[in-house]
DSSP file (Angstrom, degrees, kcal/mol; ACC not computed):
  #  RESIDUE AA STRUCTURE BP1 BP2  ACC     N-H-->O    O-->H-N    N-H-->O    O-->H-N    TCO  KAPPA ALPHA  PHI   PSI    X-CA   Y-CA   Z-CA
    1    1 A Q              0   0    0      0, 0.0    26,-3.1     0, 0.0     2,-0.4   0.000 360.0 360.0 360.0 -25.4   66.7  -40.1   17.8
    2    2 A V  E     -A   26   0A   0     24,-0.2     2,-0.4    26,-0.1    24,-0.2  -0.978 360.0-162.9-121.2 130.6   63.6  -38.1   17.1
    3    3 A Q  E     -A   25   0A   0     22,-2.3    22,-2.2    -2,-0.4     2,-0.5  -0.942   2.0-165.5-113.7 134.1   60.1  -39.6   17.4
    4    4 A L  E     -A   24   0A   0     -2,-0.4   108,-0.6   106,-0.4     2,-0.5  -0.977   2.5-170.4-120.9 128.7   57.1  -37.9   15.8
    5    5 A V  E     -A   23   0A   0     18,-1.8    18,-2.0    -2,-0.5     2,-0.2  -0.975   6.7-162.2-124.2 120.0   53.5  -38.9   16.7
    6    6 A E  E     +A   22   0A   0     -2,-0.5     2,-0.3    16,-0.2    16,-0.2  -0.629  13.0 168.1 -98.0 156.6   50.5  -37.7   14.8
    7    7 A S  E     +A   21   0A   0     14,-2.0    14,-2.6    -2,-0.2   107,-0.1  -0.970  42.0  68.4-154.6 164.6   46.9  -37.6   15.7
    8    8 A G        +     0   0    0     -2,-0.3    11,-0.3     1,-0.3    14,-0.0   0.343  59.0 134.2 108.2  -5.4   43.7  -36.0   14.5
    9    9 A G        +     0   0    0     12,-0.1     2,-0.3     9,-0.1    -1,-0.3  -0.208  23.3 121.5 -70.0 167.8   43.0  -37.8   11.3
   10   10 A G  E     -d  116   0B   0    105,-0.8   107,-2.7   104,-0.1     2,-0.5  -0.989  58.6 -55.8 168.2-166.2   39.6  -39.2   10.5
   11   11 A L  E     +d  117   0B   0     -2,-0.3     2,-0.3   105,-0.2   107,-0.2  -0.920  51.8 162.2-109.7 125.9   36.6  -39.2    8.1
   12   12 A V  E     -d  118   0B   0    105,-2.5   107,-2.6    -2,-0.5     2,-0.2  -0.941  36.0-109.5-137.7 160.1   34.8  -36.0    7.3
   13   13 A Q  E >   -d  119   0B   0     -2,-0.3     3,-2.3   105,-0.2    72,-0.2  -0.543  53.2 -78.5 -84.0 156.0   32.4  -34.8    4.6
   14   14 A A  T 3  S+     0   0    0    105,-1.9    72,-0.2     1,-0.3    -1,-0.1  -0.270 121.3  29.6 -53.1 136.1   33.5  -32.3    2.0
   15   15 A G  T 3  S+     0   0    0     70,-3.1    69,-0.6     1,-0.3    -1,-0.3   0.266  98.6 116.3  93.0 -10.4   33.5  -28.8    3.4
   16   16 A G    <   -     0   0    0     -3,-2.3    69,-2.2    69,-0.2     2,-0.3  -0.093  56.5-123.4 -83.1-175.0   34.3  -30.0    6.9
   17   17 A S        +     0   0    0     66,-0.2     2,-0.3    67,-0.2    66,-0.2  -0.934  20.8 179.3-133.8 152.0   37.4  -29.4    9.1
   18   18 A L  E     - B   0  82A   0     64,-2.1    64,-3.3    -2,-0.3     2,-0.5  -0.977  16.3-146.5-143.4 154.1   40.0  -31.4   10.9
   19   19 A R  E     - B   0  81A   0    -11,-0.3     2,-0.3    -2,-0.3    62,-0.2  -0.982  13.5-158.9-124.6 121.2   43.0  -30.5   13.0
   20   20 A L  E     - B   0  80A   0     60,-2.6    60,-2.3    -2,-0.5     2,-0.4  -0.733   6.5-163.6 -95.0 145.2   46.1  -32.6   12.9
   21   21 A S  E     -AB   7  79A   0    -14,-2.6   -14,-2.0    -2,-0.3     2,-0.4  -0.959   7.3-173.3-127.5 147.7   48.7  -32.6   15.7
   22   22 A C  E     -AB   6  78A   0     56,-2.0    56,-2.6    -2,-0.4     2,-0.5  -0.971   4.7-165.5-142.6 125.1   52.2  -33.8   15.8
   23   23 A T  E     -AB   5  77A   0    -18,-2.0   -18,-1.8    -2,-0.4     2,-0.4  -0.941   9.3-149.0-115.1 130.2   54.4  -34.0   18.9
   24   24 A A  E     +A    4   0A   0     52,-2.9     2,-0.3    -2,-0.5   -20,-0.2  -0.760  20.7 171.1 -96.8 141.3   58.2  -34.5   18.7
   25   25 A S  E     +A    3   0A   0    -22,-2.2   -22,-2.3    -2,-0.4     2,-0.4  -0.893  39.7  40.8-140.7 172.1   60.1  -36.2   21.4
   26   26 A G  E    S+A    2   0A   0     -2,-0.3     2,-1.5   -24,-0.2   -24,-0.2  -0.728 115.1   2.7  90.9-140.5   63.6  -37.5   21.9
   27   27 A S  S    S+     0   0    0    -26,-3.1    -2,-0.1    -2,-0.4    -1,-0.1  -0.641  70.0 157.2 -86.8  86.1   66.6  -35.5   20.7
   28   28 A T    >   +     0   0    0     -2,-1.5     3,-1.7    -4,-0.1    -1,-0.2   0.382  23.7 132.9 -93.0   3.4   64.8  -32.4   19.4
   29   29 A F  T 3  S+     0   0    0      1,-0.3     3,-0.1    -3,-0.1    -2,-0.0  -0.321  75.6   7.0 -59.2 133.1   67.8  -30.1   19.7
   30   30 A S  T 3  S+     0   0    0      1,-0.3    70,-1.0    69,-0.1     2,-0.6   0.502  81.5 146.6  72.7   8.2   68.4  -28.0   16.6
   31   31 A I  E <   +E   99   0B   0     -3,-1.7    -1,-0.3    68,-0.2    68,-0.2  -0.666  17.4 172.1 -70.0 121.6   65.3  -29.0   14.8
   32   32 A N  E     +     0   0B   0     66,-1.5    21,-1.7    -2,-0.6     2,-0.3   0.490  53.7  38.9-114.7  -5.7   64.4  -25.8   12.9
   33   33 A A  E     +EF  98  52B   0     65,-1.1    65,-2.4    19,-0.2     2,-0.3  -0.996  53.6 179.9-147.4 140.1   61.6  -26.8   10.6
   34   34 A M  E     +EF  97  51B   0     17,-2.4    17,-3.0    -2,-0.3     2,-0.3  -0.963  16.7 153.9-133.8 154.5   58.5  -29.0   10.9
   35   35 A G  E     -EF  96  50B   0     61,-2.6    61,-2.7    -2,-0.3     2,-0.4  -0.954  35.8-103.3-164.2-178.4   55.9  -29.7    8.4
   36   36 A W  E     -EF  95  49B   0     13,-3.3    12,-3.0    -2,-0.3    13,-1.6  -0.978  26.3-179.9-125.0 134.2   53.2  -31.8    6.9
   37   37 A Y  E     -EF  94  47B   0     57,-2.7    57,-3.1    -2,-0.4     2,-0.3  -0.842   9.3-157.9-121.2 162.5   53.3  -34.0    3.8
   38   38 A R  E     -EF  93  46B   0      8,-2.3     8,-2.7    -2,-0.3     2,-0.4  -0.990   7.6-162.7-143.0 154.3   50.7  -36.2    2.3
   39   39 A Q  E     -E   92   0B   0     53,-2.0    53,-2.2    -2,-0.3     6,-0.2  -0.956   6.7-165.1-140.2 118.3   50.5  -39.2    0.0
   40   40 A A    >   -     0   0    0      4,-0.4     3,-2.2    -2,-0.4    51,-0.1  -0.635  45.8 -75.1 -94.6 157.9   47.4  -40.4   -1.8
   41   41 A P  T 3  S+     0   0    0      0, 0.0    -1,-0.1     0, 0.0     3,-0.1  -0.285 118.8   6.7 -54.8 130.4   47.1  -43.8   -3.4
   42   42 A G  T 3  S+     0   0    0      1,-0.2     2,-0.3    -3,-0.1    -3,-0.0   0.529 113.0 101.5  76.4   6.5   49.1  -43.9   -6.6
   43   43 A K  S <  S-     0   0    0     -3,-2.2    -1,-0.2     1,-0.0     2,-0.1  -0.824  74.8-102.0-122.6 160.9   50.6  -40.5   -6.1
   44   44 A Q        -     0   0    0     -2,-0.3    -4,-0.4     1,-0.1     2,-0.3  -0.421  45.4 -96.9 -73.8 152.4   53.9  -39.1   -4.9
   45   45 A R        -     0   0    0     -6,-0.2     2,-0.3    -2,-0.1    -6,-0.2  -0.550  49.7-166.5 -68.3 134.3   54.3  -37.8   -1.5
   46   46 A E  E     -F   38   0B   0     -8,-2.7    -8,-2.3    -2,-0.3     2,-0.3  -0.919  23.9-107.4-128.5 151.0   53.9  -34.0   -1.6
   47   47 A M  E     +F   37   0B   0     -2,-0.3   -10,-0.3   -10,-0.2     3,-0.1  -0.588  31.0 176.2 -74.7 133.2   54.6  -31.1    0.8
   48   48 A V  E     -     0   0B   0    -12,-3.0    12,-2.5     1,-0.4     2,-0.3   0.820  62.6 -26.9-100.6 -51.9   51.5  -29.6    2.2
   49   49 A A  E     -FG  36  59B   0    -13,-1.6   -13,-3.3    10,-0.2    -1,-0.4  -0.976  54.5-170.1-162.2 150.1   52.8  -27.0    4.6
   50   50 A D  E     -FG  35  58B   0      8,-1.9     8,-1.9    -2,-0.3     2,-0.3  -0.967   4.7-159.5-143.5 164.7   55.9  -26.3    6.7
   51   51 A I  E     -FG  34  57B   0    -17,-3.0   -17,-2.4    -2,-0.3     6,-0.2  -0.997  10.9-140.1-147.5 135.9   57.0  -23.9    9.4
   52   52 A S  E >   -F   33   0B   0      4,-2.2     3,-1.3    -2,-0.3   -19,-0.2  -0.344  36.6-100.0 -87.5 172.7   60.3  -22.7   10.7
   53   53 A N  T 3  S+     0   0    0    -21,-1.7   -20,-0.1     1,-0.3    20,-0.1   0.808 125.1  54.9 -61.5 -28.9   61.3  -22.0   14.3
   54   54 A S  T 3  S-     0   0    0    -22,-0.2    -1,-0.3     2,-0.1   -21,-0.1   0.567 123.0-105.1 -81.9  -8.8   60.8  -18.3   13.6
   55   55 A G    <   +     0   0    0     -3,-1.3     2,-0.2     1,-0.3    -2,-0.1   0.447  67.5 149.0 100.2   1.0   57.2  -18.9   12.4
   56   56 A S        -     0   0    0      1,-0.0    -4,-2.2    -5,-0.0    -1,-0.3  -0.485  30.2-158.4 -68.5 138.2   57.7  -18.5    8.6
   57   57 A T  E     -G   51   0B   0     -6,-0.2     2,-0.3    -2,-0.2    -6,-0.2  -0.856  18.0-167.8-123.9 153.9   55.3  -20.7    6.7
   58   58 A N  E     -G   50   0B   0     -8,-1.9    -8,-1.9    -2,-0.3     2,-0.4  -0.991  10.6-169.3-136.1 144.0   55.0  -22.3    3.3
   59   59 A Y  E     -G   49   0B   0     -2,-0.3   -10,-0.2   -10,-0.2     2,-0.2  -0.972  27.6-111.3-133.3 146.2   52.0  -23.9    1.7
   60   60 A A    >>  -     0   0    0    -12,-2.5     3,-1.6    -2,-0.4     4,-1.1  -0.500  35.1-119.1 -65.8 145.3   51.2  -25.9   -1.4
   61   61 A D  T 34 S+     0   0    0      1,-0.3     3,-0.3     2,-0.2    -1,-0.1   0.834 111.1  62.9 -56.6 -32.9   49.1  -24.0   -3.8
   62   62 A S  T 34 S+     0   0    0      1,-0.2    -1,-0.3     3,-0.0   -14,-0.1   0.689 113.4  32.1 -69.4 -18.3   46.4  -26.6   -3.6
   63   63 A V  T X> S+     0   0    0     -3,-1.6     3,-2.4   -15,-0.2     4,-2.2   0.471  83.9 127.8-116.3  -5.4   45.8  -25.9    0.2
   64   64 A K  T 3< S+     0   0    0     -4,-1.1     4,-0.1    -3,-0.3   -15,-0.0  -0.299  80.5  16.1 -59.1 130.6   46.6  -22.2    0.4
   65   65 A G  T 34 S+     0   0    0      2,-0.5    -1,-0.3     1,-0.0     3,-0.1   0.237 125.0  60.3  89.8 -13.3   43.8  -20.3    2.0
   66   66 A R  T <4 S+     0   0    0     -3,-2.4    17,-1.8     1,-0.2     2,-0.3   0.711  97.9  52.2-112.5 -35.2   42.3  -23.5    3.4
   67   67 A F  E  <  -C   82   0A   0     -4,-2.2    -2,-0.5    15,-0.2     2,-0.4  -0.787  60.3-164.8-108.1 148.9   45.0  -24.9    5.7
   68   68 A T  E     -C   81   0A   0     13,-2.3    13,-3.0    -2,-0.3     2,-0.4  -0.990   4.3-158.3-134.0 125.9   46.9  -23.3    8.5
   69   69 A I  E     +C   80   0A   0     -2,-0.4     2,-0.3    11,-0.2    11,-0.2  -0.828  21.0 161.5-101.3 141.9   50.1  -24.6   10.0
   70   70 A S  E     -C   79   0A   0      9,-1.7     9,-3.1    -2,-0.4     2,-0.3  -0.949  18.5-151.6-149.2 167.2   51.2  -23.5   13.5
   71   71 A R  E     -C   78   0A   0     -2,-0.3     2,-0.6     7,-0.3     7,-0.2  -0.995  14.3-149.8-146.3 152.9   53.5  -24.7   16.2
   72   72 A D  E >>> -C   77   0A   0      5,-2.9     5,-1.9    -2,-0.3     3,-1.2  -0.931  13.2-169.4-119.4 101.7   53.9  -24.5   19.9
   73   73 A N  T 345S+     0   0    0     -2,-0.6     3,-0.4     1,-0.3    -1,-0.1   0.794  83.9  61.5 -66.5 -28.3   57.7  -24.6   20.6
   74   74 A T  T 345S+     0   0    0      1,-0.2    -1,-0.3    -3,-0.1    -2,-0.0   0.759 115.1  34.3 -68.9 -22.5   57.2  -25.1   24.4
   75   75 A K  T <45S-     0   0    0     -3,-1.2    -1,-0.2     2,-0.2    -2,-0.2   0.377 104.1-125.9-109.1   0.7   55.4  -28.4   23.6
   76   76 A N  T  <5 +     0   0    0     -4,-0.6   -52,-2.9    -3,-0.4     2,-0.4   0.901  66.1 138.2  52.5  43.5   57.4  -29.4   20.5
   77   77 A T  E   < -BC  23  72A   0     -5,-1.9    -5,-2.9   -54,-0.2     2,-0.4  -0.950  40.1-164.8-126.3 138.6   54.1  -29.7   18.7
   78   78 A V  E     -BC  22  71A   0    -56,-2.6   -56,-2.0    -2,-0.4     2,-0.3  -0.943  11.7-159.8-119.7 145.2   53.0  -28.7   15.2
   79   79 A Y  E     -BC  21  70A   0     -9,-3.1    -9,-1.7    -2,-0.4     2,-0.4  -0.869  12.3-158.6-123.2 153.8   49.4  -28.4   14.1
   80   80 A L  E     -BC  20  69A   0    -60,-2.3   -60,-2.6    -2,-0.3     2,-0.6  -0.909   9.0-161.7-132.4 107.5   47.6  -28.4   10.8
   81   81 A Q  E     -BC  19  68A   0    -13,-3.0   -13,-2.3    -2,-0.4     2,-0.6  -0.800  11.4-165.4 -87.2 120.2   44.2  -26.8   10.8
   82   82 A M  E     +BC  18  67A   0    -64,-3.3   -64,-2.1    -2,-0.6     2,-0.3  -0.933  11.7 173.1-115.1 115.3   42.4  -28.0    7.7
   83   83 A N        +     0   0    0    -17,-1.8   -66,-0.2    -2,-0.6   -67,-0.2  -0.755  59.1  23.3-115.8 163.8   39.2  -26.2    6.6
   84   84 A S  S    S-     0   0    0    -69,-0.6    -1,-0.2    -2,-0.3   -67,-0.2   0.897  84.5-159.6  49.4  48.3   37.0  -26.5    3.6
   85   85 A L        -     0   0    0    -69,-2.2   -70,-3.1    -3,-0.2   -69,-0.2  -0.256   7.8-158.7 -65.0 144.4   38.2  -30.0    3.0
   86   86 A K    >   -     0   0    0    -72,-0.2     3,-2.3    -3,-0.1     4,-0.3  -0.842  31.3-110.9-119.2 155.6   37.8  -31.5   -0.5
   87   87 A P  G >  S+     0   0    0      0, 0.0     3,-1.8     0, 0.0    31,-0.4   0.844 117.1  63.4 -54.8 -33.0   37.8  -35.2   -1.6
   88   88 A E  G 3  S+     0   0    0      1,-0.3   -48,-0.0   -48,-0.0    -3,-0.0   0.582  88.8  69.6 -70.9  -7.7   41.1  -34.6   -3.3
   89   89 A D  G <  S+     0   0    0     -3,-2.3    -1,-0.3    29,-0.0     2,-0.2   0.560  70.7 120.4 -80.1  -8.9   42.6  -33.9    0.2
   90   90 A T    <   +     0   0    0     -3,-1.8     2,-0.3    -4,-0.3    27,-0.2  -0.384  40.9 107.3 -60.2 124.4   42.1  -37.6    1.0
   91   91 A A  E    S- H   0 116B   0     25,-1.9    25,-2.6    -2,-0.2     2,-0.6  -0.968  75.7 -80.2-177.1 170.6   45.6  -39.0    1.8
   92   92 A V  E     -EH  39 115B   0    -53,-2.2   -53,-2.0    -2,-0.3     2,-0.5  -0.871  47.8-146.7 -88.0 126.6   47.8  -40.3    4.5
   93   93 A Y  E     -EH  38 114B   0     21,-2.9    21,-2.1    -2,-0.6     2,-0.4  -0.838  12.8-163.1-101.8 130.3   49.3  -37.2    6.2
   94   94 A Y  E     -E   37   0B   0    -57,-3.1   -57,-2.7    -2,-0.5     2,-0.3  -0.928  13.9-136.1-117.4 133.1   52.8  -37.4    7.6
   95   95 A C  E     -E   36   0B   0     -2,-0.4    16,-2.1   -59,-0.2     2,-0.4  -0.653  25.7-166.0 -80.1 142.3   54.5  -35.2   10.1
   96   96 A N  E     -EI  35 110B   0    -61,-2.7   -61,-2.6    -2,-0.3     2,-0.4  -0.985  11.8-173.9-133.2 142.2   58.1  -34.2    9.2
   97   97 A A  E     -EI  34 109B   0     12,-1.9    12,-2.8    -2,-0.4     2,-0.4  -0.998   8.5-158.6-134.0 140.8   60.9  -32.6   11.1
   98   98 A K  E     -EI  33 108B   0    -65,-2.4   -66,-1.5    -2,-0.4   -65,-1.1  -0.952  10.6-152.1-122.1 138.2   64.3  -31.5    9.8
   99   99 A R  E     -EI  31 107B   0      8,-2.4     7,-2.8    -2,-0.4     8,-1.5  -0.949  26.9-170.8-105.0 117.6   67.5  -30.9   11.6
  100  100 A V  E     - I   0 105B   0    -70,-1.0     2,-0.5    -2,-0.6     5,-0.2  -0.920  21.5-167.9-119.7 132.8   69.5  -28.3    9.7
  101  101 A W  E >  S- I   0 104B   0      3,-3.0     3,-2.6    -2,-0.4     2,-0.3  -0.978  74.4 -48.0-115.4 115.8   73.0  -27.1   10.0
  102  102 A S  T 3  S-     0   0    0     -2,-0.5    -2,-0.0     1,-0.3     0, 0.0  -0.457 123.6 -25.7  55.4-119.1   73.5  -23.9    8.0
  103  103 A T  T 3  S+     0   0    0     -2,-0.3     2,-0.5    -3,-0.1    -1,-0.3   0.331 120.2  96.8-102.0   5.8   71.9  -24.9    4.6
  104  104 A T  E <   -I  101   0B   0     -3,-2.6    -3,-3.0     2,-0.0     2,-0.7  -0.845  68.5-138.4-103.8 128.0   72.5  -28.7    5.0
  105  105 A T  E     +I  100   0B   0     -2,-0.5    -5,-0.2    -5,-0.2     3,-0.1  -0.740  26.6 170.9 -80.6 117.4   69.8  -31.0    6.2
  106  106 A I  E     +     0   0B   0     -7,-2.8     2,-0.3    -2,-0.7    -6,-0.2   0.466  65.7  33.1-107.9  -5.1   71.6  -33.4    8.6
  107  107 A G  E     -I   99   0B   0     -8,-1.5    -8,-2.4     2,-0.0     2,-0.4  -0.980  56.4-179.2-150.5 140.5   68.4  -35.1   10.0
  108  108 A N  E     -I   98   0B   0     -2,-0.3     2,-0.3   -10,-0.2   -10,-0.2  -0.951  13.8-176.6-144.0 117.5   65.1  -35.9    8.4
  109  109 A Y  E     -I   97   0B   0    -12,-2.8   -12,-1.9    -2,-0.4     2,-0.4  -0.888   6.8-162.4-126.9 147.3   62.4  -37.5   10.5
  110  110 A W  E     -I   96   0B   0     -2,-0.3  -106,-0.4   -14,-0.2   -14,-0.2  -0.951  12.8-134.8-130.5 145.1   58.9  -38.8    9.8
  111  111 A G        -     0   0    0    -16,-2.1  -106,-0.2    -2,-0.4     3,-0.1  -0.263  37.8-100.6 -82.2-179.5   55.8  -39.8   11.8
  112  112 A Q        -     0   0    0   -108,-0.6   -18,-0.1     1,-0.1  -107,-0.1   0.639  63.6-114.3 -81.0 -14.7   53.8  -42.9   11.2
  113  113 A G        -     0   0    0      1,-0.1     2,-0.4   -18,-0.0   -19,-0.2   0.145  18.6-130.5  95.0 148.1   51.1  -41.1    9.3
  114  114 A T  E     - H   0  93B   0    -21,-2.1   -21,-2.9  -107,-0.1     2,-0.3  -0.999  22.9-120.4-136.1 134.8   47.4  -40.5   10.0
  115  115 A Q  E     - H   0  92B   0     -2,-0.4  -105,-0.8   -23,-0.2     2,-0.5  -0.562  23.4-172.0 -80.6 130.5   44.6  -41.1    7.5
  116  116 A V  E     -dH  10  91B   0    -25,-2.6   -25,-1.9    -2,-0.3     2,-0.5  -0.990   5.9-177.1-118.6 122.4   42.4  -38.3    6.3
  117  117 A T  E     -d   11   0B   0   -107,-2.7  -105,-2.5    -2,-0.5     2,-0.5  -0.982   7.1-168.4-124.2 125.6   39.4  -39.2    4.3
  118  118 A V  E     -d   12   0B   0     -2,-0.5  -105,-0.2   -31,-0.4   -28,-0.2  -0.956  12.8-151.0-115.9 117.8   37.0  -36.7    2.8
  119  119 A S  E      d   13   0B   0   -107,-2.6  -105,-1.9    -2,-0.5    -2,-0.0  -0.530 360.0 360.0 -88.6 154.4   33.8  -38.0    1.4
  120  120 A S              0   0    0     -2,-0.2    -1,-0.1  -107,-0.2  -107,-0.1   0.463 360.0 360.0 -74.2 360.0   31.9  -36.4   -1.5
């Protein structure tokens, strides 16, 4: 019912920057949080950053101070500005959206992923 399409991944050198974008379409009613997760080879998928409809943000400790998440509600789009990239940031990055009723997640949606590769 909800489709998420990411863009902006690529290959950069350590210290460089990238901006990821994710646009939601379909039945976006009541989606109250969007975020970014990543998964590196041989590792579990981890939360990178998320943002509520009100603009409250959360970041993984490993990216705090380097990454910034933002959203444009009029465009149903969430962004991840990634600065000072490190080789350990290399992963497939996935956009996520949640449909929440009270404290219960009733919908959980994922994009197709976009590859971010940071060279030494």
